[in-house]
C-alpha positions as CSV (number, residue, x, y, z in Angstrom):
1,M,4.7,22.7,-2.5
2,S,4.0,22.7,-6.2
3,E,6.4,23.8,-8.9
4,A,6.1,27.2,-10.5
5,M,4.6,27.3,-13.9
6,T,7.0,27.8,-16.8
7,I,6.3,30.2,-19.6
8,N,5.6,27.1,-21.9
9,D,3.0,25.9,-19.3
10,I,1.3,29.3,-19.5
11,I,1.5,29.3,-23.3
12,N,-0.2,25.9,-23.3
13,Q,-3.0,27.0,-21.0
14,L,-3.5,30.1,-23.1
15,G,-3.7,27.9,-26.2
16,S,-6.5,25.8,-24.5
17,L,-8.3,29.0,-23.5
18,R,-8.0,30.3,-27.0
19,A,-9.5,27.1,-28.4
20,S,-12.4,27.2,-26.0
21,S,-13.1,30.8,-26.8
22,A,-12.9,30.0,-30.6
23,E,-15.6,27.3,-30.1
24,F,-17.8,29.7,-28.2
25,A,-17.3,32.3,-31.0
26,K,-18.5,29.7,-33.6
27,S,-21.6,28.9,-31.6
28,D,-22.4,32.6,-30.8
29,P,-21.0,34.7,-33.7
30,E,-23.0,37.8,-32.6
31,N,-21.2,38.0,-29.3
32,E,-18.0,39.9,-30.1
33,I,-16.5,39.1,-26.6
34,W,-15.4,35.7,-27.8
35,Q,-13.5,37.1,-30.8
36,A,-11.8,39.6,-28.4
37,D,-10.9,36.7,-26.1
38,V,-9.3,34.8,-29.0
39,A,-7.4,37.9,-30.1
40,A,-6.2,38.5,-26.6
41,C,-5.0,34.9,-26.2
42,E,-3.2,35.0,-29.5
43,T,-1.4,38.3,-28.5
44,A,-0.4,37.0,-25.1
45,I,0.9,33.8,-26.7
46,R,3.0,35.7,-29.2
47,I,4.4,37.9,-26.4
48,L,5.2,35.0,-24.2
49,A,6.7,33.0,-27.1
50,A,9.0,36.0,-27.9
51,L,10.0,36.3,-24.2
52,S,10.7,32.5,-24.1
53,G,12.9,32.9,-27.2
54,A,14.8,35.7,-25.3
55,G,15.6,33.2,-22.6
56,C,12.7,33.8,-20.2
57,T,11.6,30.4,-19.2
58,D,10.0,31.0,-15.8
59,L,7.9,33.7,-14.2
60,E,10.8,35.2,-12.1
61,T,13.1,35.5,-15.1
62,T,10.3,37.0,-17.2
63,L,9.4,39.6,-14.5
64,D,13.1,40.5,-14.2
65,F,13.4,40.9,-17.9
66,L,10.3,43.1,-18.2
67,Q,11.3,45.3,-15.3
68,D,14.8,45.8,-16.9
69,Y,13.1,46.6,-20.2
70,N,10.7,49.0,-18.5
71,C,13.6,50.8,-16.8
72,L,15.4,51.0,-20.1
73,L,12.4,52.6,-21.8
74,Y,12.2,55.3,-19.1
75,T,16.0,56.0,-19.0
76,S,16.6,56.0,-22.8
77,P,16.9,59.4,-24.5
78,S,13.8,60.6,-26.2
79,P,13.9,62.2,-29.7
80,R,12.4,65.2,-27.9
81,D,15.6,65.4,-25.8
82,A,17.7,66.3,-28.8
């Protein structure tokens, strides 16, 4: 059985995908999909890096963190509740 990917492994793969998309964007500047791919990879990398900085190093920990955060969002008082 293979080991689970870490957040850093995913960040590295996204970095490679970003680099490939950037190369395609250079060779085909009229096709906006490549720029969108680059932007999506950069956003995902920033999010995962922030999660990693918060102590999420593997997928299970990250999913737990996000689920807890999601629950907090839905149970926190809204300004409309005042």
